[in-house]
N, C-alpha and C positions, 0 to 999 in steps of 0.2 A: 262565387258560385256556391251551392249547398251542400254539403255531400247528403245522400239517401239515405234514410232508415232501411235495418233490416227489411228481408219481405216477411212474412206474418209463419210464425211454425206451421209448418205442414208436415211434418211427419216426427214420429219419435211421440215426446208427449207434448203437453198441454201447459202453457203458463202456471195453472193450477196444479201443476204434480201430476194430472189425472193422466194414463196411459192412453192411447189412442188405437193399442194392439189390444190384443184379447192379452192379458196378464197370464204368463206360464205358471201353471200349478208347481206349487213349491207345501215341503212338510208342515211350515209353521201356516200357509195361507190355509193348506186343510185341517189344521188342527183346529185355528179359529173358528172356519165354518164348522166345525164336528160342534164346537161350544157350543155356537148360536143354535146349531141344529136341537142340541139333546138341551137348550132352553137354561145354561149354566150362565150365571150373571144374569139371569133375564134376559137372558138376548141380546147384552150391554159390551161393548169391545170401548174400553179404552187404553191406548200405549202410552207411553211414554219416551222422551230425549232424555238422559241423565248428562250429561255433559259435565267433566270437574270442569271449572274457571283457571285453569294453570297453565294451559297451551290455546294455542291456535286449532282451531280444526283442519285435519287434514283427509287426503279423497276415502280413508276407509268410514270416516266417520260420515261422509254422504251416504254410503252404504245403508249403513244403519238411521239417519233420516228420513231415505227413501222408503225402506224397509218400515218403520215407525209408523209417520206418516202416512205412508202410504195404501196400508192394510188398516188404517182407523178410516181412512176413508172411503175405499173397497165397502168395507164394512156396517156404512153409515155412524161409525165413532166418530171420536175427539183424540188429539194424541195433547200432551202437554208439556212442555218446554222445562226443565226443573234442573237448578244449578243444585250440583251436588258438592257446597262449599262447607267440607269437616274437615280440613288443610287449611286452617287461613296464613302459614307461613308462604306457602307456593303459588296461593291466590292474588289475580289485580284483577280491577272493575275494569284492566283494557282489554282482559281475556272473555269476561264478561258481553263486550261489548261487541269485541269483532265475534263472539260464537251468536250473539242476537242476530247481526249482520251476515252471516254464511247462511244460515237457517232459511231466513228469507230472502238471501239472492239464490238460494235451488228453488225455491218456489212456494217456500210453505207457511203456515201462518198460523200462530199457539193460539191467537186471538187472545181474548184476557185469563190464560193459562198460564201464565209465568208464575213457577213458582222455585222458591229454594230449600235445601233442604234445612238452613238456619230456620226458615220462620216456622220449624216445627222441633228446636233447640228445647223449649222447657216439655213440650209431649216425651221425646225419646230421653230426655233424664228423667223425668215420671217412671219410662215404661222399665226404665234399669234396673230403677229400685223398684217393683213390682218384683223383677226377676230375682234382685236381692229377699226380699220379704221372702218368695218362694222357696229358698234354698238353692235356687239359679244359678248366683251370677259371687263373686267374692272379689275380695280388696287384696290383689298379689303385693307385696314387698320385692320381689325379686328384679335384678337389673334386666333391658330388655338382653342381656347378654346370654343370664342366667337364665331367662325364660329360652330365647332360641335354642342354648346346649341343654333343656331337658326334654324340647317338647320329642327328643328320639327321633328314627330315620324311618322310612318306608320298609324298614325291617325289625325294625326294636319300636316297643313302644315307648308314651312318653313316661318322665316320674313326676309324681303329683306333687305340686307347690307347699312348702311349710306351711303356707300361710292359707291353703284348701279350705280346708275345718274350722277356721275362724266363725262365731257364733253370725246371725242374722243382726243381731243388736250390734256385735261391732265392724260389722263391714257397715251396716247405714251410717254407723259413725265416721270412718272413714272416707264413705264416697261424699260426706254433706262437708267435711272438713276437705275434699281433694275439688268439691266446687267451691267452696268458698278462698280457694287459693291460698289455703295453710303448708303448702310444700312443693318441694321443687320442680322444674322437667324433667320429668323420670323419676323420679323417685316412686312412684306409687299407679299401679293401671287395672281397672275393672274388668275381671275373666268370667267368663261362661263357664259354669260346672256341669260341664258333659262328659269326656271321655278321655284319659291320657292314652288308654290303647286304642282308641277308635283306628280302624286301618286307615280312614280317611284323615291326613294331617290334618284339615282344616277344622275338624271338629273336638283339636284334643287344647280342649278351654281356650278358645280363642280370644285377644283382647276385644273389649268392649268401649270402652274410654279410656283415654290419656291426657295428661295432665303438657298443658299448651300454653306458656302465659305469653297468648301471640294476640296480637291488636286483631278484628278479623271487619274485612270491609265494608258490613251490613251491621253486624251489632257491638261494632268497636270492642271495649275491654268488659263487655256483661260476662264473658266467658272466658276458663280460664280450662276448665276439662273441655274434649271434644271428641264427637262418638266414631269411633271405626266404621269404615266405608261399610261394610256389612251390615252392620247392625244400624246404621242411618238408612243405608237402601232400599231390605225391603221394607222397612215401616213405615217410610216415604211414601213407599208402593202400594202399602196398606190404606191410610191415610189419605193419600188421595184417591183411593178406590180401582186404582188400575188393575184393570182386567190379566193383560199380558203382559209379563215384565219379560222384553225380547233385547236378550245379550249376546256375547260374543261365548265363544268355546273356552277362554281360557277361566270362565266363573261355573263350567260346569261342576267341579270340586265343591264351587263353594255353595251350590243349591240346598244341599242339604243341611248349612247352617240358616241359609235364606228360610226353608222351612221349618226349623227349630222353631227361630227367635218366633215367630209368628205361632205357631202351634201352642207353646211356652204358654203366649200373652193371651192367647184365644179371641186375635182382632181377625178381622177380612185378611183374607190370605190370595193373593193374586198366584199364575201362573208364570215361575220363571221359564221359559223354552232358552234355549241357546242357538245360535249356530255358527259357521265359522268366519271368521274374519278376512278380509280383504287382503290379498298378498298380493304385489304388482311386479312383474318386472323390472329389473333396472332401477329400482325405486326400493326407499327407505321408511317405512314407517312409522319405525321405532320413535316414542316421545324423546328419550335418552337420546339415540342418533339424531333427529335432528335440533335438537337443542345444541349438541357438539357443533353442527353443520352450521351454525347461526354464531355460537360462541369463538368458534376456530378463525371464523371469518374466510369460510370456505364459499360461503351464500352470500348474500347482500342482508338479509335479514328474513323473518318469517313470509315475506310476500314477495321475495324474491321467485320471479318466473320460472326457475329451475324448483322449488320447490314443491313439494303434493300437498302442501297447504291452499284449503281453497282459497285461500287471499293471492298466494301466491298463481296458482294456476288462473284464479279468477285477473290476475291482472295479464300473465301472459296472454287472455284471450279466449280460454276454452269457456262456454256457455254451459248455464245451468239446463237448457234442455238435451244437452250433448250429455250432462254428467246423468241424468236422470234415465236418458235412453240405457248407458253404458252399464248404470245398477240394474238395470232391469233383463237386459241380457244376461249379466251374468250370474244373477237366480241367486237362491238360496241353497246349500249345501249344508249338511254335517260336517261334514272333514274337511278341515284344510286342503286348499289347493291354491294354486299360483296359477292369476290372471296376466296374460300377453297383454303388454302397452299397448301392441299394435293393434288392439282391439280397444281401447279407449281412443285413440286417434279415431279410426275408424269412423267410432260416433261420433266424435267432433266432425269429419270431413262433413257426413252424411250430410249433418246438422247447415255448415256453413256454405256446403254446395249449392244449396235449393234457396240460401237467403242471403249469402253475403255477397253485396256490389263487389263488381269488377274495377280496377284499374290498372294504370300502366308506373311501374316504377323499373328504375335500375341500378341496382345495387353494385356493382362496381363499374362503375362506368369507361368506354372508348367513344374518344370525339369519331365524329363522321360527319366529312363536309361534303354536301354535294354540289359538284362542281358546274352543272349547269344549271343549277336553280337560283332563281334572280336572288338575288344581294339581298331587297328589304321587301320581299313578298312573304306573305304569312295567310297560310288556309287554315280555316278553321274546319273541324270535322266535329260531326256527330256520333258520339261515341254510343253505345248501351250502355247505363250503367251493370245491366245481367243480361244474360243470354237467352233467358227464359220469362222469368219475372218481371211482371210489366214494373219499373221503376222509373222509368223515362232516361232523359238522354244526358249528357254534360258534354259542353264544347273543347276540343282537345287542341289548343294549337301546332301548327308542324312549319319548322323553318328550315335556312338550308342547313345551319347546324343542326344536329341530333349527337344522342347519348345512344349509344346500345350494349349490351352486359359486354365484357369484354369475351366471354367464352363463347358469343356467336362471333366470334371473327380469327378464321386462322388461316395462317401465311402461306404454310404448308398440311392443308388439311388430311385427315387419315381416311380411306376408306369408306362409306357410307357416312361422310358429314354433309348435312344439307344444308348447313347455314354459311353463313356470308364467307366468300374467300377470292385471290383475286382473277378477276374474267366471272365468277358467279352471278346469277340473279337472286334475289330472294322480295319477298312481301315484306313492308313494313306496315303492321296490321292495320286494315283501316282507311290503311293512306294508296300509296305508292309503291311500284317495285322499282328495285334498285340495284344497278350492276357495282361491283367493286373494279375501279379500273389503279389502285395504286393505294401507296401506303407511305405515311412519316413516319422514321426513325431516328430517337436519339441517339445520346453518341454511343450509349451501349450496346446498338442493335436492336431496342426494344420499340415496341412499335405504337408509337401513341395519336397516332391519327388513321382512317384509313378514308380515302377516297374514294366518290362514286358520280354515277350518274342517277337520275332518275329519266323515267317515263312518263310525261305531262298525261298520256292516254290511257294509264292506270289508275286512276284520280280514285280514289274508293278501296282499290284491290282487285281491278278486273281491267283486260286489256280486249279491246275489239277484235282482235285477230283469234284470240281464248286460249294464248297461251297460256301452261301452267308452269309454276315453279313450287319445291319440296319445300322449302323454307320460310316459314313463318315469323319473324320478329319483334319482340316488342320494343319501345321505342321511347324517346323523350325529347321534346324540341329543346335545346342547350339553353336559347334565350328566356325561356318560359317554367327553366324548370325551377322547384324547387328544393333548397337543400335538406336533407334529414336524416338525423341519425337513426340508422334501423340496427336493432338487436337481433341476432340471428342465434338463437335456442337451439336446444339440441340434448337429448340427456346428459342427465348428471352424471350417470355412473356409463362403462365398458364393458361390466359382468352381469347377465341376470339377475341374478341373486346376491348383490352385495351385501344382505346382511347376515348371509351364511360365512362372509370372510374374516379371515381375523381381525384383520382390520379392515373396517370399510373404508374407510377412508383413501385406501389405495389404489380403488377402483373407478376412484375421481377421475371423471372425463377432462382434461385439458381443453376441447373444442366444444365444451358445454356451451359456450357463450361466445360469441364474436362481434366486435360491434364495426360495422362500416359506416360510410358517410353516403348515402342514396341522392337519387336524381328524380323528384318524383315528378308527374304530371300538377299542373298548376289547382287544379280543382281542390287535391288533397291538403290542401292550407285550412281548411276550413273542417276539417278532422277533427272531434274529441272526444278527449277522453273513453275509450273503452268500445270504441267504434270499430267494426268489423270490415275487414275488405279481402279480396283476393288478389295480390299482383298477380298479373297474369302471365304464366308459364314459371311461376315463381313459389308460389304458395299462399297460406292464410295467413294475413297479418291484424295488428289490433294494437290500436293508437295506447300509449301507454298513459293507464290511467293518472299516473302520477306525475310523471314528467311533459305528457304531451303540452304544448300551450300555442294559443291563437299562431298563425305564421309560421310554427317553428315546430312541426309537427316530430315525436316520436313514436318508432314505429317495434315491437316486437313480433318474431316470425312464431306465430303460433303452433304450424304445422306444413310441414312440406305438400306436397301432389301428389306424391307417389305414396300408393294405400298397400303394403303391401297386406294388409286381411281381409281387404275389399277384393285381392287375384282370388286368394284362398278361397274367401265365400261362394264367389262368382264358379272357380272350378267346381266347389263341389254341390252348386247349386242349389245354394242359400240366398241369404238376403234379404231385404226387405222390397 
């Protein structure tokens, strides 16, 4: 029996990334619209997504990806994917491949516009020589510690380097010898000659090139000096003809250097625009902290479903449609803010509720024996894969011995409990009414088996006399049950802002992962890695993309059914 595909996307966004809803106005969109109206860049729009290939992308990068690709698409432009590979000591081909995979998974395509900063190493070197010839750059022999000590503070100006007034000829000679590999790492740097008294510390003769005798994953050993990010980034933008260089707020103080470099060289000048980065509750997005989680074994790797990396949330079962919807809803702000994790889950539930097939699984099995059901009888019921979308049906077997959830039975029920207890009648979803007539216990007094009778006239979930019951339970036939490992994921942190703690690992959630051995209906034996479904009454689950095998499924809980954000939206009269 085959599991169905998810229904087509019907809400939030299309697979191409185009929003189905009118996009809300944000200041960057307004700025781009103004530039087009004024004829700037001949009405052309070109953006770029420029990741460093030194780690895996996380959900914060998703916001930048959606913004850059989304803006270009909206205004008839294009977006480049450019790797800022200027620090080979920390870069790996593995990261390059993962980044390309993540961008495509989100639904975006750079087509034939894949670039690397290393494509421009010779041009960047030539630009550096031009600055030296203009008297705008010099080779400094100070150590990194001395440069740092002489930079000054926010209240005190920096001190000029003793090598600042070298002649153009000497600087050219030294820079070329740096290029030739004559000096060891850290012996010299090329610095811009701007203003050591500038109130903006970034402008106090920033470094443009440093010596690194490191093998590069693309250029090999052709270079032993590498440009600094600020130098390479603005010039790469210029070379490619980027019109709007969109980046996060931490680069706001670097914008004057971006502008200074382009103006001194007299090259095409893109416009840098900053926006607030994504901050998400119960999450850390600092690359340093994410590396620590992996290295200390707190998570099982970059693709651990508890990680906020795109590979992690994809493995957990988040969909690109939900992520794009989330990025559109949070919008673009000028000031840092904290976004509720509940909103991200709400976007996911909205997407999966509309198109994820339904199935039955029991995560903490309790045996139920139906005493008056024939020993060798097996009924088969046609269950719909979805209550609203047309996904067809599947056969679900019913037999004398079943499994229900342990929480669905109480020997001594609390007030308001409408599930199974001695003497109470409940409905088994789509099947029969059953009544508890007894229990079997072990030596410790724990209930190990519930004895019931069923009403044969209630087949399909109703009775001739029309009597009603308050409780409906999901179930699985014991003789046909599929054994499966089910991983119940929860928030990785117990505090809303773990990054603000002195030790962010002190608020790791000890219950962020629980592994149970569940019993699933047999139709799920065909579940393929990445397949989504809703286990009825339990939540949304996804077949693990690494560990799920034919006939031996492994499911990850993507999200529970309870939707706090959805309830808030409903109260406020919002929502879609």
